[in-house]
C-alpha positions in Angstrom: 0.0 0.0 0.0 1.1 3.5 -0.7 1.7 6.1 2.0 -1.4 8.0 1.3 -3.5 4.8 1.6 -2.0 4.1 5.0 -2.7 7.7 6.1 -6.3 7.5 4.9 -6.9 4.2 6.7 -5.2 5.5 9.9 -7.4 8.7 9.9 -10.6 6.7 9.4 -9.6 4.3 12.2 -8.8 7.1 14.6 -12.1 8.9 13.8 -14.0 5.7 14.3 -12.2 5.1 17.6 -13.0 8.6 18.8 -16.6 8.1 17.9 -16.8 4.8 19.8 -15.2 6.4 22.8 -17.8 9.3 22.7 -20.6 6.8 22.2 -19.6 4.8 25.3 -19.2 7.9 27.4 -22.7 9.2 26.6 -24.4 5.8 26.5 -25.7 5.9 30.1 -27.1 9.3 30.7 -27.0 10.2 34.4 -30.5 10.4 35.6 -31.4 13.8 37.1 -32.0 14.0 40.9 -35.0 11.9 41.4 -35.7 11.5 37.7 -39.4 11.3 37.1 -40.2 10.8 40.8 -38.3 13.9 41.7 -40.1 15.8 38.9 -43.4 15.0 40.6 -42.0 15.4 44.2 -42.4 19.2 44.2 -46.1 18.7 43.6 -46.3 17.0 47.0 -43.9 19.5 48.6 -45.2 22.8 47.3 -48.9 23.0 48.1 -50.7 25.8 46.3 -48.1 28.5 46.5 -47.5 31.7 44.5 -44.3 33.8 43.7 -42.5 37.0 44.9 -40.2 39.9 44.7 -40.7 43.4 46.2 -38.7 46.6 45.7 -39.1 49.8 47.7 -41.2 51.6 45.2 -42.8 48.9 43.2 -43.6 45.1 43.3 -41.2 42.8 41.4 -43.3 40.4 39.2 -40.3 38.8 37.6 -40.6 35.4 39.5 -44.1 34.8 38.1 -43.2 36.1 34.7 -40.1 34.0 34.5 -42.0 30.9 35.7 -44.7 31.5 33.0 -42.0 32.0 30.3 -40.4 28.7 31.3 -43.8 27.0 31.5 -44.2 27.6 27.8 -41.1 25.5 27.2 -42.4 22.5 29.0 -42.8 19.7 26.5 -42.9 16.4 28.5 -45.3 15.5 31.4 -42.4 15.7 33.9 -41.4 19.2 32.7 -45.1 20.3 32.8 -45.3 19.2 36.5 -42.2 21.2 37.3 -43.6 24.2 35.3 -46.9 24.0 37.2 -45.1 24.0 40.6 -42.8 26.9 39.5 -45.9 29.0 38.6 -47.4 28.3 42.0 -44.3 29.2 43.9 -43.8 32.3 41.8 -47.4 33.4 42.2 -47.1 32.9 46.0 -44.0 35.1 46.2 -45.6 37.9 44.2 -48.6 37.8 46.7 -46.1 38.1 49.6 -44.4 41.0 47.8 -47.7 42.9 47.5 -48.4 42.4 51.2 -44.9 43.6 52.2 -45.2 46.6 49.8 -48.6 47.6 51.3 -47.2 47.3 54.8 -44.2 49.4 54.0 -46.4 52.0 52.3 -48.6 52.3 55.3 -45.6 52.9 57.6 -43.9 55.4 55.3 -44.9 59.0 55.2 -43.2 60.5 52.2 -42.6 64.2 52.0 -45.3 65.9 49.9 -44.6 68.4 47.2 -46.7 71.5 47.0 -48.9 69.9 44.3 -49.2 66.8 46.3 -50.3 68.8 49.4 -53.0 70.6 47.3 -54.2 67.2 46.1 -54.2 65.8 49.6 -56.3 68.7 50.8 -58.7 68.2 47.9 -58.9 64.5 48.8 -59.7 65.3 52.5 -62.4 67.8 51.5 -63.9 65.4 49.0 -63.9 62.6 51.6 -65.6 64.9 54.1 -68.2 66.1 51.5 -68.9 62.5 50.5 -69.3 61.4 54.1 -71.8 64.3 54.7 -73.7 63.3 51.5 -73.9 59.7 52.7 -75.2 60.8 56.1 -77.8 63.0 54.4 -79.0 60.2 52.2 -79.3 57.9 55.2 -81.2 60.5 57.3 -83.6 61.3 54.4 -84.2 57.6 53.8 -85.2 57.0 57.4 -87.4 60.1 57.4 -89.1 59.0 54.2 -90.0 55.7 55.8 -91.8 57.4 58.7 -93.3 60.4 56.8 -97.0 60.7 55.8 -98.1 60.3 52.2 -98.3 64.0 51.6 -94.6 64.5 52.4 -93.1 61.5 50.7 -92.9 63.1 47.2 -91.0 66.0 48.6 -88.6 63.8 50.6 -88.0 61.5 47.6 -87.0 64.6 45.5 -84.5 65.6 48.3 -83.1 62.0 48.3 -82.5 62.1 44.6 -80.8 65.5 44.8 -78.6 64.1 47.7 -77.7 61.0 45.7 -76.7 63.2 42.6 -74.6 65.4 44.9 -73.0 62.2 46.4 -72.1 61.0 42.9 -70.4 64.4 42.1 -68.5 64.2 45.3 -67.4 60.6 44.6 -66.1 61.7 41.2 -64.2 64.6 42.9 -62.7 62.2 45.4 -61.6 59.8 42.7 -60.1 62.6 40.7 -58.2 63.9 43.7 -57.0 60.5 44.7 -55.7 59.9 41.1 -53.9 63.2 41.1 -52.4 62.5 44.5 -51.2 59.1 43.4 -49.6 60.6 40.3 -47.9 63.3 42.4 -46.4 60.5 44.6 -48.3 61.3 47.7 -50.2 58.0 48.0 -48.0 55.0 47.3 -50.7 52.7 48.8 -53.1 53.5 46.0 -50.6 52.6 43.3 -49.7 49.3 45.0 -53.4 48.4 45.4 -54.1 49.1 41.8 -51.2 46.8 40.7 -52.5 44.2 43.1 -56.0 44.5 41.7 -54.6 44.0 38.2 -52.6 41.0 39.4 -55.8 39.5 41.0 -57.8 40.3 37.9 -55.5 38.1 35.9 -57.0 35.2 37.7 -53.6 33.6 38.5 -54.1 31.8 35.2 -51.4 29.4 34.3 -49.6 29.5 30.9 -50.5 26.8 28.5 -47.6 24.4 28.7 -45.7 23.6 25.6 -46.8 26.6 23.6 -43.2 27.6 22.8 -41.6 24.1 22.6 -39.2 23.7 19.6 -40.8 21.1 17.4 -37.4 19.4 16.8 -36.9 18.8 20.5 -38.8 15.5 20.5 -36.5 14.0 17.8 -33.7 13.4 20.3 -34.3 9.6 20.1 -34.1 9.3 16.4 -31.0 8.0 14.6 -30.5 10.4 11.7 -27.8 13.1 11.9 -29.9 16.1 10.8 -32.9 15.3 13.2 -30.7 14.5 16.2 -28.5 17.5 15.7 -31.6 19.8 15.6 -33.0 18.1 18.7 -29.6 18.5 20.5 -29.4 22.2 19.6 -33.0 22.8 20.7 -32.4 21.0 24.1 -29.2 22.9 24.6 -31.0 26.2 24.0 -33.7 25.2 26.5 -31.2 24.3 29.1 -29.5 27.7 28.6 -32.8 29.5 29.2 -33.4 27.4 32.3 -30.0 28.2 33.7 -30.7 31.9 33.1 -33.9 31.6 35.0 -32.1 29.8 37.9 -29.5 32.5 37.9 -32.2 35.2 38.2 -33.7 33.2 41.1 -30.2 33.0 42.8 -29.8 36.8 42.3 -33.1 37.5 43.9 -32.3 35.1 46.7 -29.1 36.9 47.5 -30.9 40.2 47.5 -33.6 39.0 49.8 -31.0 37.4 52.1 -29.2 40.7 52.4 -32.5 42.5 53.3 -33.3 39.7 55.8 -29.9 40.0 57.5 -30.2 43.8 57.6 -33.7 43.7 59.1 -32.6 41.1 61.6 -29.7 43.3 62.8 -32.0 46.3 63.0 -34.6 44.3 65.1 -31.9 43.1 67.5 -30.5 46.6 67.8 -33.9 48.2 68.6 -34.9 45.5 71.0 -33.3 47.1 74.1 -34.7 50.5 73.3 -38.2 49.1 73.1 -37.8 47.3 76.4 -36.7 50.6 78.0 -39.6 52.5 76.5 -42.0 49.9 78.0 -40.5 50.1 81.5 -40.5 53.9 81.3 -44.2 53.9 80.3 -45.0 51.6 83.3 -43.2 54.0 85.7 -45.1 57.0 84.4 -48.4 55.1 84.7 -47.9 54.9 88.5 -47.6 58.6 88.9 -50.6 60.5 90.4 -49.9 64.1 89.5 -51.4 65.7 86.5 -48.1 66.5 85.0 -47.0 62.9 85.6 -50.2 61.7 84.0 -49.4 63.7 80.8 -45.9 62.3 80.7 -47.2 58.8 81.2 -49.6 59.1 78.3 -46.8 60.3 76.1 -44.6 57.5 77.2 -47.4 55.0 76.6 -48.0 56.4 73.1 -44.2 56.1 72.4 -44.1 52.6 73.7 -47.2 51.7 71.6 -45.6 53.1 68.5 -42.4 51.2 69.3 -44.4 48.0 69.7 -46.3 48.5 66.5 -43.0 49.2 64.7 -41.6 46.0 66.3 -44.6 44.0 65.2 -44.3 45.3 61.7 -40.6 44.5 61.6 -41.4 41.0 62.8 -44.0 40.5 60.1 -41.6 41.8 57.4 -38.9 39.5 58.8 -41.3 36.5 58.6 -42.4 37.4 55.1 -38.7 37.7 54.0 -38.1 34.3 55.4 -41.0 32.8 53.4 -39.9 34.6 50.3 -36.4 33.2 50.7 -37.9 29.7 51.0 -39.9 30.3 47.9 -36.8 31.4 46.0 -35.0 28.3 47.2 -37.9 26.1 46.1 -37.8 27.9 42.7 -34.1 27.3 42.4 -34.6 23.6 43.2 -37.4 23.3 40.6 -35.2 24.9 37.9 -32.3 22.6 39.0 -34.5 19.5 38.5 -35.8 20.9 35.2 -32.2 21.5 34.0 -31.3 18.0 34.9 -34.2 16.6 32.9 -33.3 18.7 29.9 -29.6 17.7 30.3 -30.5 14.0 30.3 -32.4 14.4 27.0 -29.6 16.6 25.6 -27.1 13.9 26.5 -29.3 11.2 24.9 -29.4 13.4 21.7 -25.6 13.7 21.8 -25.2 10.0 22.2 -27.5 9.3 19.2 -25.7 11.9 17.2 -22.4 10.3 17.9 -23.9 6.9 17.1 -25.1 8.2 13.7 -21.7 9.7 13.0 -20.1 6.4 14.0 -22.2 4.6 11.4 -21.2 7.1 8.8 -17.5 6.5 9.6 -18.1 2.7 9.5 -19.6 3.1 6.0 -16.7 5.2 4.8 -14.3 2.7 6.3 -16.1 -0.2 4.5 -16.1 1.7 1.2 -12.4 2.3 1.6 -11.6 -1.3 2.4 -13.8 -2.4 -0.5 -11.8 -0.1 -2.8 -8.6 -1.7 -1.6 -10.0 -5.2 -2.1 -11.1 -4.3 -5.6 -7.7 -3.0 -6.5 -6.0 -6.2 -5.1 -8.6 -8.4 -6.9 -7.9 -6.9 -10.3 -4.2 -6.8 -9.9 -2.4 -9.4 -12.1 -5.5 -10.2 -14.2 -4.3 -11.0 -17.7 -6.8 -9.3 -20.1 -7.0 -6.2 -22.1 -6.0 -3.2 -20.0 -8.9 -1.1 -21.1 -11.5 -3.7 -20.4 -10.0 -4.4 -16.9 -9.8 -0.7 -16.1 -13.4 -0.2 -17.2 -14.7 -3.1 -15.2 -12.7 -1.9 -12.1 -14.2 1.6 -12.6 -17.8 0.1 -12.8 -17.3 -1.9 -9.6 -15.8 1.1 -7.7 -18.6 3.3 -8.9 -21.2 0.8 -7.6 -19.6 0.6 -4.2 -19.4 4.4 -4.0 -23.0 4.8 -5.0 -24.2 2.3 -2.4 -22.1 4.0 0.3 -23.4 7.4 -0.7 -27.0 6.3 -0.6 -26.5 4.8 2.9 -24.8 8.0 4.1 -27.6 10.1 2.7 -30.2 8.0 4.6 -28.1 8.2 7.8 -28.0 12.0 7.5 -31.6 12.8 6.3 -33.4 9.6 7.2 -35.8 7.5 5.1 -38.5 9.6 3.4 -42.0 9.2 4.8 -43.3 8.2 1.3 -40.3 6.1 0.4 -42.1 4.0 -2.3 -43.7 7.0 -4.0 -40.6 9.1 -3.9 -38.3 6.3 -5.2 -40.8 5.5 -8.0 -41.1 9.1 -9.1 -37.3 9.7 -8.8 -36.6 6.5 -10.7 -39.1 7.4 -13.5 -37.6 10.9 -13.7 -34.0 9.7 -13.8 -34.9 7.0 -16.4 -36.4 9.7 -18.7 -33.7 12.2 -18.1 -30.8 9.7 -18.3 -32.2 7.3 -20.9 -29.2 7.5 -23.2 -26.8 7.1 -20.3 -28.6 4.1 -18.9 -28.9 2.4 -22.3 -25.2 3.0 -23.0 -24.3 1.7 -19.5 -26.2 -1.6 -20.1 -24.9 -1.7 -23.6 -21.4 -2.0 -22.2 -22.4 -5.3 -20.5 -23.7 -6.6 -23.9 -20.5 -5.7 -25.6 -18.5 -7.4 -22.8 -20.5 -10.6 -23.4 -19.4 -13.7 -25.4 -20.6 -12.3 -28.7 -19.5 -8.7 -28.0 -16.5 -6.7 -29.0 -12.8 -6.9 -28.1 -10.0 -4.5 -28.7 -8.5 -5.3 -32.2 -11.8 -6.6 -33.7 -12.7 -5.5 -37.2 -16.3 -4.3 -37.0 -18.9 -2.2 -38.8 -21.1 0.0 -36.7 -23.8 2.3 -38.3 -22.1 1.9 -41.7 -18.7 2.9 -40.4 -16.0 0.3 -40.4 -12.8 0.1 -38.5 -10.7 -1.6 -35.9 -11.8 -1.5 -32.2 -9.2 0.4 -30.1 -11.3 1.0 -26.9 -14.5 -0.3 -25.4 -15.4 2.2 -22.6 -18.1 2.2 -20.0 -20.3 4.5 -22.1 -18.8 4.5 -25.6 -16.8 2.4 -28.1 -14.0 3.9 -30.2 -12.9 2.7 -33.7 -10.0 3.5 -35.9 -11.7 4.0 -39.2 -10.6 1.9 -42.2 -13.3 2.8 -44.8 -16.1 0.8 -46.4 -15.6 -3.0 -46.6 -16.4 -3.1 -50.3 -13.5 -0.9 -51.1 -9.8 -1.5 -50.7 -10.0 0.2 -47.4 -6.9 1.5 -45.5 -6.8 3.2 -42.2 -7.9 6.9 -42.4 -6.4 7.8 -39.1 -9.7 9.1 -37.8 -11.1 8.0 -34.4 -14.8 7.4 -34.4 -16.8 7.2 -31.1 -20.1 5.4 -30.7 -22.3 5.5 -27.7 -22.8 1.9 -26.5 -26.5 2.2 -26.9 -26.1 0.8 -30.5 -25.5 -2.7 -28.9 -29.2 -2.6 -27.6 -31.0 -0.2 -29.9 -29.1 -0.8 -33.2 -26.8 -3.5 -34.6 -23.2 -4.1 -35.5 -21.1 -6.6 -37.5 -18.0 -8.2 -36.0 -15.9 -9.9 -38.7 -13.3 -11.2 -36.3 -15.3 -13.7 -34.4 -16.3 -17.2 -35.7 -18.8 -15.6 -38.0 -16.0 -13.9 -39.9 -17.3 -14.5 -43.4 -18.4 -11.7 -45.7 -19.7 -11.2 -49.2 -17.4 -9.2 -51.2 -18.0 -7.9 -54.8 -16.0 -6.9 -57.8 -17.1 -5.4 -61.1 -15.6 -5.4 -64.6 -16.7 -4.0 -68.0 -16.4 -6.2 -71.1 -15.7 -4.0 -74.2 -18.1 -4.5 -77.1 -15.3 -5.9 -79.3 -14.9 -9.0 -77.0 -17.1 -12.0 -76.6 -18.8 -11.5 -73.2 -19.9 -15.1 -72.8 -16.4 -16.4 -73.0 -15.0 -13.9 -70.6 -18.0 -14.4 -68.2 -17.4 -18.1 -68.1 -13.7 -17.6 -67.6 -14.3 -15.1 -64.7 -16.7 -17.4 -63.0 -14.3 -20.3 -63.2 -11.4 -18.2 -61.8 -13.5 -16.9 -58.9 -15.0 -20.3 -58.1 -11.6 -21.9 -58.1 -10.0 -19.2 -56.0 -12.8 -19.1 -53.3 -13.7 -22.8 -53.3 -12.0 -23.6 -50.0 -13.6 -20.5 -48.3 -17.0 -21.3 -49.7 -16.9 -24.9 -48.4 -15.8 -23.8 -44.9 -18.4 -21.0 -44.8 -21.2 -23.4 -45.8 -20.2 -25.8 -43.0 -20.2 -23.1 -40.4 -23.5 -21.7 -41.6 -25.0 -25.2 -41.6 -24.0 -25.9 -38.0 -25.5 -22.5 -37.0 -28.8 -22.7 -38.9 -29.5 -26.3 -38.1 -30.5 -25.3 -34.5 -33.1 -22.9 -35.9 -34.4 -25.2 -38.7 -33.4 -22.7 -41.4 -32.8 -23.8 -45.0 -29.1 -24.4 -45.7 -27.2 -21.4 -47.2 -25.0 -21.5 -50.3 -21.6 -19.8 -50.5 -21.0 -20.3 -54.2 -20.0 -17.3 -56.3 -22.8 -15.4 -58.1 -22.5 -13.4 -61.3 -24.8 -10.6 -62.3 -24.7 -9.2 -65.9 -26.2 -5.9 -67.2 -25.7 -4.1 -70.4 -24.3 -0.6 -70.6 -23.2 2.0 -73.2 -19.6 1.0 -72.7 -20.2 -2.7 -73.0 -21.4 -5.4 -70.6 -21.0 -4.8 -66.8 -20.3 -8.0 -64.9 -20.7 -8.1 -61.0 -19.2 -11.1 -59.2 -20.1 -11.7 -55.5 -18.1 -14.2 -53.5 -17.5 -15.2 -49.9 -14.2 -14.4 -48.2 -12.7 -13.9 -44.8 -12.9 -10.4 -43.5 -9.2 -10.2 -42.8 -8.3 -11.7 -46.2 -10.6 -9.5 -48.4 -7.8 -7.3 -49.7 -5.5 -10.2 -50.7 -8.4 -12.1 -52.3 -9.5 -9.2 -54.3 -6.0 -8.5 -55.5 -5.6 -12.1 -56.8 -8.9 -12.1 -58.5 -8.2 -8.8 -60.3 -4.9 -10.1 -61.5 -6.4 -13.3 -62.8 -9.3 -11.5 -64.6 -6.9 -9.2 -66.3 -4.9 -12.2 -67.6 -8.2 -13.7 -68.9 -9.3 -10.5 -70.6 -5.9 -10.0 -72.3 -5.6 -13.7 -73.4 -2.7 -14.5 -71.2 -4.6 -17.2 -69.3 -6.3 -20.1 -70.9 -10.1 -19.9 -70.5 -12.1 -22.8 -69.3 -13.9 -24.9 -71.9 
């Protein structure tokens, strides 16, 4: 083997070995924590929860939004269970965030701008007017129930006017409240409005699988293209899940910082609250009027401190629950990532398996080539014929290998029979000449075909065969057989379809006999009958042996088909002309002896016509 052959074989073997190693490494995909059971375990652990994240000025809805975005990627039942639980936990955390934001807004008293103060005054006046209207309507309604019939119409009119005024005051109150909210003087209203929008959404769950990549479910197939698309889709899903888990980890760190800060603040203010309570008790025992005033102030301060402590404790508890929700979300995304990773690893395993089969096919094709080369080495036959046959066998092996590789890459078509039928019909029509020429080569390579060096006639062109190719045959032209032909030096090519659709004559095989013809003109001053008899005698005597052998061969051939025996005796045809009598003599001769036979006959006929040879009596 040549060096390049060794290099090619070594590369194929190394690639095959690497593919086998990768196939073995990815064969047993590590099951995610708990596998299917773990995917369903959160359903037993997280009972009807919802998600969270709160910021000082607004409520963070990202846990629920992220959970719903991930739920759209859930394609399998296990993933749908995880998505369902993630939405529950995320919704629960958002509800807690709203409660914390409302509590914080109640405790805070932001500094009001001049516009906010005006709107606050408008709101107070509108609230007072509305309360007064409501009292008037209530009073008139009671009075109407106890009034005589004569006063009821008048009271009803008063009630209608009061209700109309109440509607106007209600509109004024709503307008003032909206202006105050826009001016930043009423943070509770904004949070309540966001909470109402959140509740109005009905906590509806996202339809699972609405954004699943359709190629994702092809991870168990065994075609390169499908498995590669599935592997890519699963890798993208895992990247999105990792991003969601990272968001959860970031929120968890932020909440943990807030929890530690609030815990430190509560511990720091604990002693001051105890001191305020003791001081309030001491002032409560005092009897003087001044002491009573001081005790009331101390009691109010202690009460405010206790309320603040209670609020801090509630916020601390909510932060703890929110941290727990974030941890549960992180666990859900971790399990989900493990599920997607398992399927991704399965897809990678199948992809490597398909590539391994492709390498095996390439290796088999390469070994088949080497075997074909070795099989044809040392075969004693015409070089052109052996080269052509070797090329045909190699082409067949390559074609089979290419078809197998195409199927491994793209897979079998869904309508294989129909597609193959239509493709075969189209190729047959489009490549008719090529196909007929290809099969014509097999006819020419048969027992009664052509060999290099044969003297043949194809489509009225005669010559010597110098090459029989896979698609065409090449002759070295020698002219028409009825003439004293000599090589013209021209190469004539014929598509091999003539072996099936046309005909050819091979004068080198056992059927090498041919009818040749010569013509002569007898002048008017000579006796034509005497010369005709002499010519017939000369031709018959010269071709007697050939005629006898040709008749024997024809008889052995035609006896199998019950055909009447053929005669090979010379035949003379006479026709008059202006110059004299034209005599045509047809006789049988060997194809390779036609020139010598014609030369002898012409010489003998000239001797007869000039009286140099004694004519037959």
